[in-house]
C-alpha positions as YAML, in Angstrom:
chain: A
units: angstrom
residues:
- id: 1
  name: MET
  ca: [117.69, 98.42, 80.69]
- id: 2
  name: ARG
  ca: [117.35, 99.40, 84.53]
- id: 3
  name: ASP
  ca: [114.27, 99.92, 86.45]
- id: 4
  name: HIS
  ca: [114.34, 103.08, 88.14]
- id: 5
  name: GLN
  ca: [110.55, 102.96, 89.20]
- id: 6
  name: ALA
  ca: [111.99, 99.56, 91.12]
- id: 7
  name: GLU
  ca: [114.95, 101.51, 92.73]
- id: 8
  name: GLN
  ca: [113.37, 104.19, 93.50]
- id: 9
  name: ARG
  ca: [110.68, 101.76, 95.40]
- id: 10
  name: LYS
  ca: [113.59, 99.90, 97.53]
- id: 11
  name: VAL
  ca: [115.75, 103.58, 97.96]
- id: 12
  name: ASP
  ca: [112.12, 104.57, 99.38]
- id: 13
  name: ARG
  ca: [111.80, 100.79, 101.52]
- id: 14
  name: VAL
  ca: [114.92, 100.78, 103.07]
- id: 15
  name: ARG
  ca: [114.53, 104.61, 104.17]
- id: 16
  name: TYR
  ca: [111.73, 103.36, 105.64]
- id: 17
  name: LEU
  ca: [112.63, 100.70, 107.76]
- id: 18
  name: ALA
  ca: [115.86, 103.29, 108.50]
- id: 19
  name: ASP
  ca: [113.67, 105.82, 109.73]
- id: 20
  name: ARG
  ca: [111.90, 102.85, 112.15]
- id: 21
  name: LEU
  ca: [115.04, 102.13, 113.57]
- id: 22
  name: ALA
  ca: [116.20, 106.19, 114.46]
- id: 23
  name: GLY
  ca: [118.04, 106.04, 117.27]
- id: 24
  name: ASP
  ca: [119.18, 102.09, 116.85]
- id: 25
  name: GLN
  ca: [122.50, 101.27, 117.33]
- id: 26
  name: TRP
  ca: [124.37, 97.44, 115.64]
- id: 27
  name: VAL
  ca: [126.65, 95.96, 117.30]
- id: 28
  name: VAL
  ca: [129.13, 92.65, 117.13]
- id: 29
  name: GLU
  ca: [129.45, 91.30, 120.43]
- id: 30
  name: THR
  ca: [130.78, 87.51, 121.85]
- id: 31
  name: ASP
  ca: [129.39, 85.31, 124.71]
- id: 32
  name: ILE
  ca: [130.61, 83.43, 127.25]
- id: 33
  name: GLU
  ca: [130.64, 80.40, 124.74]
- id: 34
  name: GLN
  ca: [132.32, 82.23, 121.76]
- id: 35
  name: ARG
  ca: [129.01, 82.89, 119.81]
- id: 36
  name: VAL
  ca: [128.82, 85.77, 117.49]
- id: 37
  name: HIS
  ca: [125.90, 87.99, 117.93]
- id: 38
  name: LEU
  ca: [124.65, 90.91, 116.34]
- id: 39
  name: VAL
  ca: [123.16, 92.47, 118.68]
- id: 40
  name: THR
  ca: [120.98, 96.57, 118.15]
- id: 41
  name: PHE
  ca: [120.61, 98.52, 121.46]
- id: 42
  name: ARG
  ca: [117.67, 100.72, 120.98]
- id: 43
  name: HIS
  ca: [116.41, 103.56, 121.92]
- id: 44
  name: MET
  ca: [116.06, 103.11, 126.23]
- id: 45
  name: ASP
  ca: [119.57, 101.17, 125.77]
- id: 46
  name: GLU
  ca: [117.38, 97.69, 125.17]
- id: 47
  name: ALA
  ca: [119.69, 95.12, 124.16]
- id: 48
  name: THR
  ca: [118.76, 92.48, 121.56]
- id: 49
  name: ILE
  ca: [120.12, 90.20, 119.87]
- id: 50
  name: ILE
  ca: [118.71, 90.22, 116.25]
- id: 51
  name: ALA
  ca: [121.28, 87.97, 114.86]
- id: 52
  name: THR
  ca: [123.62, 84.92, 115.09]
- id: 53
  name: PHE
  ca: [126.44, 84.27, 113.27]
- id: 54
  name: SER
  ca: [127.23, 81.18, 111.78]
- id: 55
  name: LYS
  ca: [131.15, 79.50, 113.76]
- id: 56
  name: ASP
  ca: [131.78, 79.50, 109.93]
- id: 57
  name: ALA
  ca: [131.44, 83.23, 109.23]
- id: 58
  name: LEU
  ca: [134.61, 84.89, 108.37]
- id: 59
  name: SER
  ca: [135.19, 88.06, 110.08]
- id: 60
  name: HIS
  ca: [134.57, 90.55, 106.75]
- id: 61
  name: GLU
  ca: [131.42, 88.75, 106.09]
- id: 62
  name: ILE
  ca: [130.50, 89.63, 110.18]
- id: 63
  name: GLU
  ca: [132.22, 92.72, 109.96]
- id: 64
  name: LEU
  ca: [130.04, 93.74, 106.48]
- id: 65
  name: VAL
  ca: [126.38, 92.56, 107.88]
- id: 66
  name: ALA
  ca: [126.85, 94.86, 111.61]
- id: 67
  name: LEU
  ca: [127.73, 97.63, 109.41]
- id: 68
  name: GLY
  ca: [124.41, 97.20, 107.27]
- id: 69
  name: LEU
  ca: [122.03, 99.89, 108.96]
- id: 70
  name: ASP
  ca: [124.50, 102.42, 108.97]
- id: 71
  name: VAL
  ca: [125.95, 102.17, 105.23]
- id: 72
  name: ALA
  ca: [121.92, 102.26, 104.38]
- id: 73
  name: ARG
  ca: [121.69, 106.09, 106.65]
- id: 74
  name: LEU
  ca: [125.02, 107.03, 105.00]
- id: 75
  name: LEU
  ca: [124.04, 106.05, 101.18]
- id: 76
  name: LEU
  ca: [120.75, 107.67, 102.06]
- id: 77
  name: ASP
  ca: [121.98, 111.13, 103.07]
- id: 78
  name: VAL
  ca: [124.44, 111.08, 100.53]
- id: 79
  name: GLY
  ca: [122.09, 110.70, 98.13]
- id: 80
  name: GLU
  ca: [119.38, 113.48, 99.54]
- id: 81
  name: ARG
  ca: [122.76, 115.78, 99.27]
- id: 82
  name: ALA
  ca: [123.47, 115.00, 96.47]
- id: 83
  name: GLY
  ca: [119.70, 116.36, 95.09]
- id: 84
  name: LYS
  ca: [119.92, 119.05, 96.60]
- id: 85
  name: ILE
  ca: [123.23, 119.76, 95.01]
- id: 86
  name: ILE
  ca: [121.80, 118.99, 91.84]
- id: 87
  name: ALA
  ca: [118.55, 120.84, 91.94]
- id: 88
  name: ALA
  ca: [121.01, 124.32, 93.30]
- id: 89
  name: LEU
  ca: [123.35, 123.83, 90.20]
- id: 90
  name: ARG
  ca: [120.37, 123.53, 88.19]
- id: 91
  name: ARG
  ca: [118.80, 126.82, 89.44]
- id: 92
  name: ALA
  ca: [122.00, 128.94, 89.19]
- id: 93
  name: LEU
  ca: [121.79, 127.70, 85.72]
- id: 94
  name: GLY
  ca: [119.02, 129.00, 85.03]
- id: 95
  name: HIS
  ca: [117.19, 125.20, 84.49]
- id: 96
  name: GLU
  ca: [113.88, 124.53, 86.19]
- id: 97
  name: ASP
  ca: [113.10, 120.97, 87.55]
- id: 98
  name: ARG
  ca: [110.38, 120.73, 85.22]
- id: 99
  name: LYS
  ca: [108.94, 117.96, 87.35]
- id: 100
  name: GLU
  ca: [109.23, 119.63, 90.36]
- id: 101
  name: ARG
  ca: [107.09, 122.63, 88.95]
- id: 102
  name: GLU
  ca: [104.79, 120.56, 87.91]
- id: 103
  name: LYS
  ca: [103.66, 118.74, 91.45]
- id: 104
  name: ASN
  ca: [99.89, 119.32, 92.74]
- id: 105
  name: TYR
  ca: [100.47, 117.96, 96.06]
- id: 106
  name: ALA
  ca: [97.00, 118.71, 97.20]
- id: 107
  name: ALA
  ca: [95.67, 116.87, 94.21]
- id: 108
  name: ASN
  ca: [97.15, 113.79, 94.74]
- id: 109
  name: ALA
  ca: [96.29, 114.12, 98.87]
- id: 110
  name: ALA
  ca: [92.70, 114.45, 97.54]
- id: 111
  name: ILE
  ca: [93.21, 111.11, 95.79]
- id: 112
  name: THR
  ca: [94.58, 109.41, 98.44]
- id: 113
  name: ALA
  ca: [92.26, 110.24, 100.84]
- id: 114
  name: LYS
  ca: [89.98, 108.45, 98.62]
- id: 115
  name: GLU
  ca: [91.01, 105.21, 99.25]
- id: 116
  name: PRO
  ca: [90.07, 103.35, 101.58]
- id: 117
  name: SER
  ca: [93.12, 101.31, 101.96]
- id: 118
  name: PHE
  ca: [94.20, 105.05, 103.38]
- id: 119
  name: TRP
  ca: [91.80, 105.25, 105.99]
- id: 120
  name: ARG
  ca: [92.75, 101.57, 107.77]
- id: 121
  name: PHE
  ca: [96.33, 103.64, 107.25]
- id: 122
  name: LEU
  ca: [95.64, 105.86, 109.26]
- id: 123
  name: GLU
  ca: [92.88, 104.43, 111.92]
- id: 124
  name: ALA
  ca: [96.29, 102.11, 112.31]
- id: 125
  name: THR
  ca: [99.11, 104.53, 112.01]
- id: 126
  name: THR
  ca: [97.89, 107.77, 114.11]
- id: 127
  name: ALA
  ca: [95.76, 108.37, 117.19]
- id: 128
  name: GLY
  ca: [91.83, 109.57, 116.62]
- id: 129
  name: GLY
  ca: [90.52, 105.92, 116.26]
- id: 130
  name: GLN
  ca: [88.44, 105.07, 113.47]
- id: 131
  name: VAL
  ca: [87.97, 106.18, 109.99]
- id: 132
  name: ARG
  ca: [85.49, 105.23, 107.93]
- id: 133
  name: THR
  ca: [85.22, 108.27, 105.67]
- id: 134
  name: GLN
  ca: [86.14, 110.49, 103.05]
- id: 135
  name: THR
  ca: [85.08, 113.20, 104.88]
- id: 136
  name: ALA
  ca: [87.02, 111.38, 108.36]
- id: 137
  name: ALA
  ca: [90.33, 110.78, 106.35]
- id: 138
  name: ASP
  ca: [90.60, 114.13, 104.89]
- id: 139
  name: THR
  ca: [89.72, 115.54, 108.25]
- id: 140
  name: ARG
  ca: [92.83, 113.08, 109.81]
- id: 141
  name: LEU
  ca: [95.43, 113.90, 106.98]
- id: 142
  name: LYS
  ca: [95.24, 117.51, 107.78]
- id: 143
  name: SER
  ca: [95.45, 117.11, 111.17]
- id: 144
  name: VAL
  ca: [98.64, 114.48, 110.60]
- id: 145
  name: LEU
  ca: [100.16, 117.15, 108.10]
- id: 146
  name: ALA
  ca: [98.91, 120.36, 110.75]
- id: 147
  name: ILE
  ca: [97.68, 122.21, 108.08]
- id: 148
  name: SER
  ca: [93.92, 123.71, 107.34]
- id: 149
  name: SER
  ca: [93.85, 122.93, 103.30]
- id: 150
  name: LYS
  ca: [95.15, 120.67, 101.22]
- id: 151
  name: ASN
  ca: [95.94, 123.82, 98.74]
- id: 152
  name: GLN
  ca: [99.25, 124.06, 101.50]
- id: 153
  name: LEU
  ca: [101.02, 121.28, 100.48]
- id: 154
  name: ASN
  ca: [101.50, 123.55, 97.32]
- id: 155
  name: GLU
  ca: [102.40, 126.51, 98.98]
- id: 156
  name: ASP
  ca: [104.33, 124.85, 102.03]
- id: 157
  name: THR
  ca: [106.94, 123.12, 101.40]
- id: 158
  name: GLN
  ca: [107.40, 121.71, 105.09]
- id: 159
  name: ALA
  ca: [103.47, 120.35, 104.84]
- id: 160
  name: ALA
  ca: [105.01, 119.04, 101.17]
- id: 161
  name: ARG
  ca: [107.51, 117.24, 103.13]
- id: 162
  name: ARG
  ca: [105.28, 115.93, 105.91]
- id: 163
  name: TRP
  ca: [103.08, 114.88, 102.98]
- id: 164
  name: LEU
  ca: [105.67, 113.18, 101.08]
- id: 165
  name: ASP
  ca: [106.75, 111.73, 104.47]
- id: 166
  name: LEU
  ca: [102.98, 110.19, 105.23]
- id: 167
  name: ARG
  ca: [102.83, 109.29, 101.74]
- id: 168
  name: ARG
  ca: [106.07, 107.62, 101.78]
- id: 169
  name: ALA
  ca: [105.14, 105.73, 104.90]
- id: 170
  name: TYR
  ca: [101.65, 104.76, 103.55]
- id: 171
  name: GLU
  ca: [103.19, 103.16, 100.02]
- id: 172
  name: ASN
  ca: [105.80, 100.93, 102.49]
- id: 173
  name: TRP
  ca: [102.44, 100.08, 104.80]
- id: 174
  name: LYS
  ca: [100.69, 98.70, 102.01]
- id: 175
  name: GLY
  ca: [103.65, 96.60, 101.25]
...
């Protein structure tokens, strides 16, 4: 039997890592000594060797590793598009997704803002200094999400998306 929650955690982790590598491009290069490297070109054309392959590595093994970032991005995109298509079909057939209807992002954000580990996350990943109380966490949360009330998370799909992205980053940050 499949553990869907474990699979979702893996997908969330891959999405987090792919987002952190946004703008990066991986290429295979050979140096003058005929060593084969996986090189990343980062956002400012900064080239960095991130792996060096064994002389015994086969070309198709190297190619598969080098395609890893692009394949991860592709599969995440396909999954997201498939989810949107399924949701649209369900709506067209008159089958609302009960799970989506029942989500209360405002309550979820309020509960999360009570967690001291979330305070540390906000301190480490957002501007504004220390977060030492639930009130400070609540204020920072609203600032980061560009909302004036957590109720907006249930009313504004863009605000809800920002909350889900922040919550995913927090879960990944926790490990």
